[in-house]
DRENDO-1510 file (C-alpha; in Angstrom, 1 decimal, always signed):
<recs>
REC; n; res; u; v; w
REC; 1; MET; -15.2; +10.9; -64.7 .
REC; 2; ASP; -13.0; +11.5; -67.7 .
REC; 3; MET; -9.5; +11.8; -66.2 .
REC; 4; ALA; -7.8; +13.5; -69.1 .
REC; 5; PRO; -7.0; +17.1; -68.3 .
REC; 6; ASP; -8.8; +19.7; -70.4 .
REC; 7; PRO; -6.4; +20.6; -73.2 .
REC; 8; ALA; -7.6; +24.2; -73.2 .
REC; 9; LEU; -6.3; +24.6; -69.6 .
REC; 10; LYS; -2.9; +23.0; -70.1 .
REC; 11; PRO; -1.0; +26.2; -70.9 .
REC; 12; GLY; -2.2; +28.0; -67.8 .
REC; 13; LEU; +1.4; +28.1; -66.7 .
REC; 14; GLY; +0.7; +29.2; -63.1 .
REC; 15; LEU; -1.0; +32.5; -62.5 .
REC; 16; PRO; +0.9; +35.1; -60.5 .
REC; 17; VAL; -1.0; +36.3; -57.4 .
REC; 18; HIS; -1.4; +40.0; -57.4 .
REC; 19; THR; -4.9; +40.6; -56.0 .
REC; 20; ARG; -7.4; +38.7; -54.0 .
REC; 21; PRO; -9.3; +36.6; -56.7 .
REC; 22; GLY; -12.5; +36.3; -54.7 .
REC; 23; GLU; -15.0; +33.8; -53.3 .
REC; 24; ALA; -15.2; +31.7; -56.5 .
REC; 25; GLN; -11.6; +30.6; -56.2 .
REC; 26; ASP; -11.8; +30.1; -52.5 .
REC; 27; ALA; -14.8; +27.8; -53.0 .
REC; 28; ARG; -13.0; +25.9; -55.6 .
REC; 29; TRP; -10.0; +25.4; -53.3 .
REC; 30; ALA; -12.3; +24.4; -50.4 .
REC; 31; ALA; -14.1; +21.7; -52.6 .
REC; 32; LEU; -10.7; +20.3; -53.6 .
REC; 33; ALA; -9.5; +20.3; -50.0 .
REC; 34; GLU; -12.6; +18.3; -48.9 .
REC; 35; ASP; -11.7; +15.6; -51.4 .
REC; 36; ALA; -7.9; +15.7; -51.2 .
REC; 37; ALA; -6.0; +12.4; -51.4 .
REC; 38; GLU; -3.6; +13.8; -48.8 .
REC; 39; ALA; -4.3; +16.3; -46.1 .
REC; 40; ASN; -2.3; +19.5; -46.1 .
REC; 41; VAL; -3.9; +22.3; -44.1 .
REC; 42; PHE; -1.2; +24.8; -45.1 .
REC; 43; TYR; -2.5; +24.7; -48.7 .
REC; 44; ALA; -6.1; +24.5; -47.8 .
REC; 45; PRO; -8.0; +27.8; -48.0 .
REC; 46; ASP; -8.1; +28.3; -44.2 .
REC; 47; MET; -4.3; +28.9; -44.3 .
REC; 48; LEU; -3.4; +29.5; -47.9 .
REC; 49; ARG; -5.6; +32.5; -48.4 .
REC; 50; PRO; -4.3; +34.4; -45.3 .
REC; 51; ALA; -0.7; +33.4; -46.3 .
REC; 52; LEU; -1.2; +34.9; -49.8 .
REC; 53; ASP; -2.8; +38.0; -48.3 .
REC; 54; HIS; -0.1; +38.6; -45.7 .
REC; 55; LEU; +3.1; +36.6; -46.2 .
REC; 56; ARG; +4.2; +36.9; -49.8 .
REC; 57; GLY; +6.1; +40.1; -49.3 .
REC; 58; GLU; +7.9; +40.9; -52.5 .
REC; 59; ARG; +8.0; +37.3; -53.6 .
REC; 60; ASN; +6.3; +36.4; -56.8 .
REC; 61; VAL; +4.0; +33.4; -55.8 .
REC; 62; ARG; +2.2; +31.6; -58.6 .
REC; 63; LEU; -0.7; +29.2; -58.4 .
REC; 64; ILE; -0.6; +26.0; -60.4 .
REC; 65; GLU; -4.1; +24.8; -60.8 .
REC; 66; VAL; -5.0; +21.6; -62.8 .
REC; 67; PHE; -8.5; +20.9; -64.1 .
REC; 68; ASP; -10.4; +18.0; -65.4 .
REC; 69; GLY; -13.0; +19.9; -67.4 .
REC; 70; PRO; -14.5; +22.3; -64.9 .
REC; 71; LEU; -13.3; +20.3; -61.8 .
REC; 72; LEU; -10.2; +21.4; -60.0 .
REC; 73; ILE; -8.1; +18.3; -59.3 .
REC; 74; GLY; -4.7; +19.8; -58.3 .
REC; 75; LEU; -3.4; +22.9; -56.6 .
REC; 76; MET; +0.2; +23.9; -55.7 .
REC; 77; PRO; +1.6; +27.4; -54.9 .
REC; 78; VAL; +5.1; +27.8; -56.3 .
REC; 79; THR; +7.8; +30.4; -56.4 .
REC; 80; VAL; +11.2; +30.8; -58.0 .
REC; 81; GLU; +14.2; +30.2; -55.6 .
REC; 82; PRO; +17.6; +31.7; -56.6 .
REC; 83; ARG; +19.6; +28.9; -55.1 .
REC; 84; HIS; +19.4; +25.1; -54.7 .
REC; 85; GLY; +21.0; +24.4; -51.4 .
REC; 86; ARG; +24.6; +25.5; -51.8 .
REC; 87; LEU; +24.4; +25.7; -55.5 .
REC; 88; PRO; +23.7; +29.1; -57.2 .
REC; 89; VAL; +21.2; +27.4; -59.5 .
REC; 90; SER; +17.7; +28.8; -59.7 .
REC; 91; ASN; +14.7; +26.5; -59.5 .
REC; 92; VAL; +11.0; +26.5; -59.1 .
REC; 93; ALA; +9.8; +25.2; -55.7 .
REC; 94; ASN; +6.6; +24.6; -53.8 .
REC; 95; TRP; +6.1; +27.8; -51.8 .
REC; 96; MET; +6.8; +27.4; -48.1 .
REC; 97; HIS; +6.7; +30.6; -46.1 .
REC; 98; ASP; +8.2; +30.7; -42.6 .
REC; 99; HIS; +5.0; +29.3; -41.0 .
REC; 100; CYS; +4.4; +26.5; -43.5 .
REC; 101; PHE; +5.5; +23.1; -42.3 .
REC; 102; TYR; +4.2; +20.8; -45.0 .
REC; 103; GLY; +4.5; +21.1; -48.7 .
REC; 104; ALA; +2.3; +18.4; -50.4 .
REC; 105; PRO; +0.1; +19.9; -53.1 .
REC; 106; LEU; -3.7; +19.4; -52.9 .
REC; 107; ILE; -4.7; +16.6; -55.3 .
REC; 108; ARG; -8.1; +15.2; -55.7 .
REC; 109; GLN; -8.5; +11.6; -54.5 .
REC; 110; GLY; -8.6; +9.3; -57.5 .
REC; 111; ALA; -6.9; +11.8; -59.8 .
REC; 112; GLU; -3.4; +11.8; -58.3 .
REC; 113; GLU; -1.4; +10.8; -61.4 .
REC; 114; VAL; -3.5; +13.0; -63.8 .
REC; 115; ALA; -3.0; +16.0; -61.5 .
REC; 116; TRP; +0.7; +15.5; -61.3 .
REC; 117; ALA; +1.0; +15.1; -65.0 .
REC; 118; GLY; -0.9; +18.4; -65.4 .
REC; 119; ILE; +1.4; +20.2; -62.8 .
REC; 120; LEU; +4.5; +19.0; -64.6 .
REC; 121; ALA; +3.1; +19.9; -68.0 .
REC; 122; GLN; +2.4; +23.4; -66.9 .
REC; 123; LEU; +5.9; +23.9; -65.5 .
REC; 124; ASP; +7.4; +22.4; -68.7 .
REC; 125; ALA; +5.6; +25.0; -70.7 .
REC; 126; ALA; +6.3; +27.9; -68.4 .
REC; 127; ASP; +9.0; +30.3; -69.6 .
REC; 128; TRP; +9.3; +31.7; -66.0 .
REC; 129; ALA; +10.1; +28.2; -64.5 .
REC; 130; PRO; +13.9; +27.8; -64.4 .
REC; 131; ASN; +15.9; +24.5; -64.5 .
REC; 132; PHE; +13.9; +22.0; -62.4 .
REC; 133; LEU; +11.3; +21.5; -59.7 .
REC; 134; HIS; +12.3; +21.3; -56.1 .
REC; 135; LEU; +9.6; +19.8; -53.8 .
REC; 136; ARG; +10.1; +20.3; -50.1 .
REC; 137; SER; +8.5; +18.7; -47.1 .
REC; 138; ILE; +6.6; +15.8; -48.7 .
REC; 139; ASP; +5.5; +12.6; -46.9 .
REC; 140; ALA; +7.7; +9.9; -48.4 .
REC; 141; ALA; +4.9; +7.3; -47.8 .
REC; 142; GLY; +2.1; +9.6; -48.9 .
REC; 143; ALA; -0.2; +9.6; -52.0 .
REC; 144; ASN; +1.7; +12.6; -53.5 .
REC; 145; ALA; +5.1; +10.8; -53.5 .
REC; 146; ALA; +3.7; +7.6; -54.9 .
REC; 147; ALA; +1.8; +9.4; -57.7 .
REC; 148; LEU; +4.8; +11.6; -58.6 .
REC; 149; GLU; +7.1; +8.6; -58.8 .
REC; 150; ALA; +4.5; +6.8; -61.0 .
REC; 151; VAL; +4.2; +9.7; -63.4 .
REC; 152; CYS; +7.9; +10.4; -63.6 .
REC; 153; THR; +8.6; +6.7; -64.3 .
REC; 154; ALA; +5.9; +6.5; -67.0 .
REC; 155; GLN; +7.3; +9.7; -68.7 .
REC; 156; ALA; +10.9; +8.6; -68.3 .
REC; 157; ARG; +11.3; +11.9; -66.5 .
REC; 158; PRO; +14.4; +12.0; -64.1 .
REC; 159; PHE; +13.6; +12.6; -60.5 .
REC; 160; SER; +15.5; +12.0; -57.3 .
REC; 161; GLU; +15.0; +12.0; -53.5 .
REC; 162; LEU; +17.4; +14.5; -51.9 .
REC; 163; GLY; +17.0; +13.4; -48.3 .
REC; 164; ARG; +14.5; +12.7; -45.6 .
REC; 165; HIS; +14.0; +12.9; -41.9 .
REC; 166; ASP; +11.5; +11.6; -39.4 .
REC; 167; ARG; +9.3; +13.8; -37.2 .
REC; 168; ALA; +6.9; +12.9; -34.5 .
REC; 169; LEU; +3.4; +11.8; -35.4 .
REC; 170; LEU; +0.5; +10.8; -33.1 .
REC; 171; ARG; -1.6; +8.0; -34.6 .
REC; 172; SER; -3.2; +5.4; -32.4 .
REC; 173; HIS; -6.5; +3.8; -31.5 .
REC; 174; LEU; -5.5; +3.7; -27.8 .
REC; 175; SER; -7.1; +5.9; -25.2 .
REC; 176; ALA; -5.1; +8.9; -23.9 .
REC; 177; GLU; -4.3; +7.0; -20.7 .
REC; 178; GLU; -3.3; +3.8; -22.5 .
REC; 179; TYR; -1.2; +5.8; -25.0 .
REC; 180; TRP; +0.6; +7.7; -22.2 .
REC; 181; ASP; +1.4; +4.5; -20.4 .
REC; 182; ALA; +2.6; +2.7; -23.6 .
REC; 183; ASN; +4.8; +5.5; -24.9 .
REC; 184; VAL; +6.2; +7.5; -22.0 .
REC; 185; ARG; +8.8; +6.0; -19.7 .
REC; 186; PRO; +7.6; +5.2; -16.1 .
REC; 187; LYS; +10.3; +7.5; -14.7 .
REC; 188; LYS; +9.1; +10.4; -16.9 .
REC; 189; ARG; +5.5; +9.8; -16.0 .
REC; 190; LYS; +6.3; +9.9; -12.3 .
REC; 191; GLU; +8.2; +13.2; -12.8 .
REC; 192; ILE; +5.3; +14.7; -14.7 .
REC; 193; ARG; +2.9; +13.8; -11.9 .
REC; 194; ARG; +5.2; +15.5; -9.4 .
REC; 195; LEU; +5.4; +18.6; -11.5 .
REC; 196; GLN; +1.6; +18.7; -11.9 .
REC; 197; LYS; +1.3; +18.5; -8.1 .
REC; 198; ARG; +3.9; +21.2; -7.5 .
REC; 199; LEU; +2.2; +23.5; -10.0 .
REC; 200; GLY; -1.1; +23.0; -8.2 .
REC; 201; GLU; +0.5; +24.1; -5.0 .
REC; 202; VAL; +1.5; +27.4; -6.6 .
REC; 203; GLY; -2.0; +28.4; -7.7 .
REC; 204; THR; -5.2; +27.4; -9.4 .
REC; 205; VAL; -4.5; +25.5; -12.6 .
REC; 206; GLU; -7.2; +25.3; -15.3 .
REC; 207; SER; -7.1; +23.6; -18.7 .
REC; 208; ARG; -9.4; +25.1; -21.4 .
REC; 209; SER; -10.2; +24.7; -25.1 .
REC; 210; LEU; -11.5; +27.5; -27.2 .
REC; 211; GLY; -15.3; +27.3; -27.6 .
REC; 212; ASP; -17.0; +30.7; -28.1 .
REC; 213; ASP; -16.0; +32.4; -31.4 .
REC; 214; ALA; -16.2; +35.7; -29.5 .
REC; 215; ASP; -13.2; +34.7; -27.4 .
REC; 216; LEU; -10.9; +34.1; -30.3 .
REC; 217; PRO; -9.5; +37.7; -30.6 .
REC; 218; ARG; -8.5; +37.7; -27.0 .
REC; 219; TRP; -7.0; +34.2; -27.1 .
REC; 220; CYS; -5.0; +35.3; -30.1 .
REC; 221; SER; -3.7; +38.3; -28.2 .
REC; 222; ASP; -2.8; +36.2; -25.2 .
REC; 223; PHE; -0.9; +33.7; -27.5 .
REC; 224; LEU; +1.0; +36.5; -29.3 .
REC; 225; ALA; +2.0; +38.1; -25.9 .
REC; 226; LEU; +3.0; +34.7; -24.4 .
REC; 227; GLU; +5.1; +33.7; -27.4 .
REC; 228; ALA; +6.8; +37.1; -27.5 .
REC; 229; SER; +7.7; +36.9; -23.8 .
REC; 230; GLY; +10.2; +34.1; -24.4 .
REC; 231; TRP; +13.2; +33.4; -26.6 .
REC; 232; LYS; +11.3; +33.9; -29.8 .
REC; 233; GLY; +10.6; +37.5; -28.8 .
REC; 234; ASP; +14.3; +38.0; -27.9 .
REC; 235; GLN; +15.4; +36.7; -31.3 .
REC; 236; GLY; +12.7; +38.6; -33.2 .
REC; 237; THR; +11.0; +35.5; -34.5 .
REC; 238; ALA; +7.8; +35.6; -32.5 .
REC; 239; LEU; +4.6; +36.2; -34.6 .
REC; 240; SER; +4.0; +39.5; -32.9 .
REC; 241; CYS; +7.4; +40.8; -34.1 .
REC; 242; SER; +6.0; +41.2; -37.6 .
REC; 243; PRO; +2.7; +42.9; -38.4 .
REC; 244; GLN; +2.3; +40.6; -41.4 .
REC; 245; ASP; +2.9; +37.5; -39.3 .
REC; 246; SER; +0.4; +38.7; -36.7 .
REC; 247; ALA; -2.2; +39.4; -39.3 .
REC; 248; PHE; -1.7; +36.0; -40.9 .
REC; 249; PHE; -2.1; +34.3; -37.5 .
REC; 250; ARG; -5.3; +36.1; -36.7 .
REC; 251; ALA; -6.8; +35.6; -40.2 .
REC; 252; ALA; -5.9; +31.9; -40.3 .
REC; 253; THR; -7.3; +31.1; -36.9 .
REC; 254; ALA; -10.5; +33.0; -37.7 .
REC; 255; ALA; -11.0; +31.2; -41.0 .
REC; 256; ALA; -10.3; +27.8; -39.3 .
REC; 257; GLN; -12.6; +28.6; -36.4 .
REC; 258; ALA; -15.4; +29.5; -38.8 .
REC; 259; ARG; -15.1; +26.1; -40.5 .
REC; 260; GLY; -14.7; +24.2; -37.3 .
REC; 261; HIS; -11.1; +23.3; -38.1 .
REC; 262; LEU; -9.3; +25.1; -35.3 .
REC; 263; SER; -7.8; +23.5; -32.2 .
REC; 264; PHE; -6.8; +26.1; -29.5 .
REC; 265; LEU; -5.8; +25.0; -26.0 .
REC; 266; ARG; -4.6; +26.9; -23.0 .
REC; 267; LEU; -3.3; +26.1; -19.5 .
REC; 268; ASP; -3.9; +28.9; -17.0 .
REC; 269; LEU; -2.4; +29.5; -13.6 .
REC; 270; ASP; -4.6; +31.8; -11.5 .
REC; 271; GLY; -6.3; +33.0; -14.7 .
REC; 272; ARG; -3.3; +33.8; -16.8 .
REC; 273; PRO; -1.9; +31.6; -19.6 .
REC; 274; ILE; +1.3; +29.7; -18.9 .
REC; 275; ALA; +1.0; +27.5; -22.0 .
REC; 276; MET; -1.0; +27.7; -25.2 .
REC; 277; LEU; -1.2; +25.4; -28.2 .
REC; 278; VAL; -2.6; +26.0; -31.7 .
REC; 279; GLY; -3.4; +23.4; -34.3 .
REC; 280; PHE; -5.4; +23.1; -37.5 .
REC; 281; ARG; -7.4; +20.2; -38.8 .
REC; 282; HIS; -7.8; +19.0; -42.4 .
REC; 283; GLY; -10.0; +16.0; -43.2 .
REC; 284; ARG; -9.2; +13.1; -40.7 .
REC; 285; GLY; -5.9; +14.6; -39.8 .
REC; 286; ALA; -4.5; +17.6; -37.9 .
REC; 287; PHE; -1.3; +19.6; -37.8 .
REC; 288; SER; +0.2; +21.2; -34.7 .
REC; 289; PHE; +1.1; +24.7; -35.5 .
REC; 290; LYS; +2.6; +26.7; -32.7 .
REC; 291; ILE; +3.1; +26.4; -28.9 .
REC; 292; ALA; +3.9; +29.2; -26.5 .
REC; 293; ILE; +4.9; +28.8; -22.8 .
REC; 294; ASP; +5.7; +31.0; -19.9 .
REC; 295; GLU; +9.5; +30.4; -19.7 .
REC; 296; THR; +9.7; +31.8; -16.2 .
REC; 297; LEU; +7.8; +28.7; -15.1 .
REC; 298; GLY; +9.9; +26.3; -17.2 .
REC; 299; ARG; +10.7; +24.3; -14.1 .
REC; 300; PHE; +7.1; +22.9; -14.3 .
REC; 301; SER; +7.4; +21.9; -17.9 .
REC; 302; PRO; +4.2; +23.7; -19.0 .
REC; 303; GLY; +4.8; +22.6; -22.7 .
REC; 304; VAL; +4.6; +19.0; -21.7 .
REC; 305; LEU; +1.6; +19.6; -19.5 .
REC; 306; ILE; -0.4; +21.2; -22.3 .
REC; 307; GLU; +0.7; +18.4; -24.7 .
REC; 308; ILE; -1.0; +16.0; -22.2 .
REC; 309; ASP; -4.2; +18.0; -22.5 .
REC; 310; ASN; -3.7; +17.9; -26.3 .
REC; 311; LEU; -3.3; +14.1; -26.2 .
REC; 312; HIS; -6.6; +13.7; -24.3 .
REC; 313; ALA; -8.3; +16.1; -26.8 .
REC; 314; VAL; -7.1; +14.2; -29.8 .
REC; 315; GLN; -7.6; +10.7; -28.5 .
REC; 316; GLY; -11.1; +11.7; -27.4 .
REC; 317; ASP; -12.1; +13.1; -30.8 .
REC; 318; ALA; -13.5; +10.4; -33.1 .
REC; 319; ALA; -13.1; +12.8; -36.1 .
REC; 320; VAL; -9.3; +13.0; -35.8 .
REC; 321; ASP; -7.2; +9.9; -36.8 .
REC; 322; TRP; -3.7; +11.5; -36.6 .
REC; 323; VAL; -1.7; +14.6; -35.8 .
REC; 324; ASP; +1.5; +15.7; -37.4 .
REC; 325; SER; +3.7; +17.4; -34.9 .
REC; 326; CYS; +5.3; +19.6; -37.6 .
REC; 327; ALA; +8.3; +19.5; -35.3 .
REC; 328; ALA; +12.0; +19.4; -36.2 .
REC; 329; ALA; +13.7; +16.1; -36.4 .
REC; 330; ASP; +14.8; +14.7; -33.1 .
REC; 331; HIS; +12.8; +17.2; -31.1 .
REC; 332; PRO; +13.5; +16.3; -27.4 .
REC; 333; MET; +10.1; +17.1; -26.0 .
REC; 334; ILE; +7.5; +15.8; -28.5 .
REC; 335; ASP; +9.7; +12.8; -29.5 .
REC; 336; SER; +9.6; +11.6; -25.9 .
REC; 337; LEU; +5.7; +11.8; -25.9 .
REC; 338; TRP; +4.6; +10.5; -29.3 .
REC; 339; GLY; +5.7; +7.1; -30.5 .
REC; 340; GLU; +4.9; +7.3; -34.2 .
REC; 341; ARG; +7.0; +9.0; -36.9 .
REC; 342; ARG; +6.4; +10.5; -40.3 .
REC; 343; SER; +9.2; +10.5; -42.9 .
REC; 344; ILE; +9.5; +13.9; -44.6 .
REC; 345; ALA; +11.3; +14.0; -47.9 .
REC; 346; GLN; +12.4; +16.4; -50.5 .
REC; 347; TYR; +12.7; +15.7; -54.2 .
REC; 348; ARG; +14.2; +17.2; -57.4 .
REC; 349; VAL; +12.2; +16.7; -60.6 .
REC; 350; ALA; +13.5; +17.4; -64.1 .
REC; 351; LEU; +11.6; +19.8; -66.2 .
REC; 352; ARG; +11.4; +19.6; -70.0 .
REC; 353; GLY; +10.6; +22.1; -72.7 .
REC; 354; HIS; +11.7; +22.8; -76.3 .
REC; 355; GLY; +14.9; +23.7; -77.9 .
REC; 356; ALA; +17.4; +25.6; -75.8 .
REC; 357; THR; +15.1; +25.6; -72.8 .
REC; 358; ARG; +15.1; +21.8; -72.8 .
REC; 359; VAL; +18.9; +21.6; -73.1 .
REC; 360; ARG; +19.4; +24.2; -70.3 .
REC; 361; ARG; +17.1; +22.4; -67.9 .
REC; 362; ALA; +18.6; +19.0; -68.6 .
REC; 363; CYS; +22.1; +20.4; -68.0 .
REC; 364; ALA; +21.1; +22.2; -64.8 .
REC; 365; TYR; +19.5; +19.0; -63.4 .
REC; 366; ALA; +22.6; +17.0; -64.3 .
REC; 367; LEU; +24.8; +19.6; -62.7 .
REC; 368; ALA; +22.9; +19.6; -59.4 .
REC; 369; GLY; +23.0; +15.8; -59.3 .
REC; 370; GLY; +26.7; +15.7; -60.1 .
REC; 371; ALA; +27.6; +18.3; -57.5 .
REC; 372; GLU; +25.7; +16.3; -54.8 .
REC; 373; ARG; +27.5; +13.1; -55.8 .
REC; 374; ALA; +30.9; +14.8; -55.7 .
REC; 375; ALA; +30.1; +16.3; -52.3 .
REC; 376; ALA; +29.0; +12.9; -51.0 .
REC; 377; PHE; +32.2; +11.3; -52.3 .
REC; 378; LEU; +34.4; +13.9; -50.7 .
REC; 379; LYS; +32.5; +13.6; -47.4 .
REC; 380; GLY; +32.9; +9.8; -47.5 .
REC; 381; ARG; +36.7; +10.1; -48.0 .
</recs>
């Protein structure tokens, strides 16, 4: 394959999303997702299309697409952010809505550096792209980070890592039982067995995985109600608190179920859900998305109990090699169950251009770096 990007497509500059483009674009995205160097279900069509349909709000989201001839080799949704951390400096960033927990662009395997060169070239030429590129939630050890560094080094383009944190990852060839024994402390395993026994004394406990497509709407309703019954409902952050969030959830789960990419588990007590867990698969990997529990039964740790069911489901599935928890750093529950970690980083990448635009962007990049160094110096003192 000729790896040089099609010159005619270089000045695409990221198309703003106004209307649903249709099946041709979705098919193009799906083909790219199937051959992506790095899995990211949040930018695969199962989740990206529902997000664009329901979660953009008033935000102007643009799609950066890079082609090698007719073949799509790179895709990244971006938006303009008015601030960069504490600095009132606008920047272009990979688009991450409230329910997006990973930000690596989709890049075709074998074309990583060409795709990144194309992404940066489009942003360099875009008059709407201010100052610099801010990349959030990228695997520091992944194919995207390595290719980005290689391209920036080859182009003498300034870039910097702004920070990183570790989050729980499940990746092991052990069976579920072996993994549980190897990674969970004996005292905790004993306590979980006691809780399972006590819960069984309260009523009939049943673990289930979604099978029939016809059950999906009811399971979604059960999840939305269960999540809203707890602290997220009290704080107004549950999916059901927003019609747009609810519509996104139903559309994304339906699209993933149709492709065989949905993982939906529930733990019932006397026929009613006390814990539910939703995840999405991409390639050989999977991403935990949302968990909901009956907080009135918190003494039985229903969240831990359904994670045990999830462990058996994942370790018993030969098609899944790893699961990203998508959890916050130092999460007390999942960190105590999963032994592996994924380093999640963010980067700032300089943008170029011509004339005054190039000077302005260079000054903004230098200003951001200088402000961070000064803040670090003062903190150290």
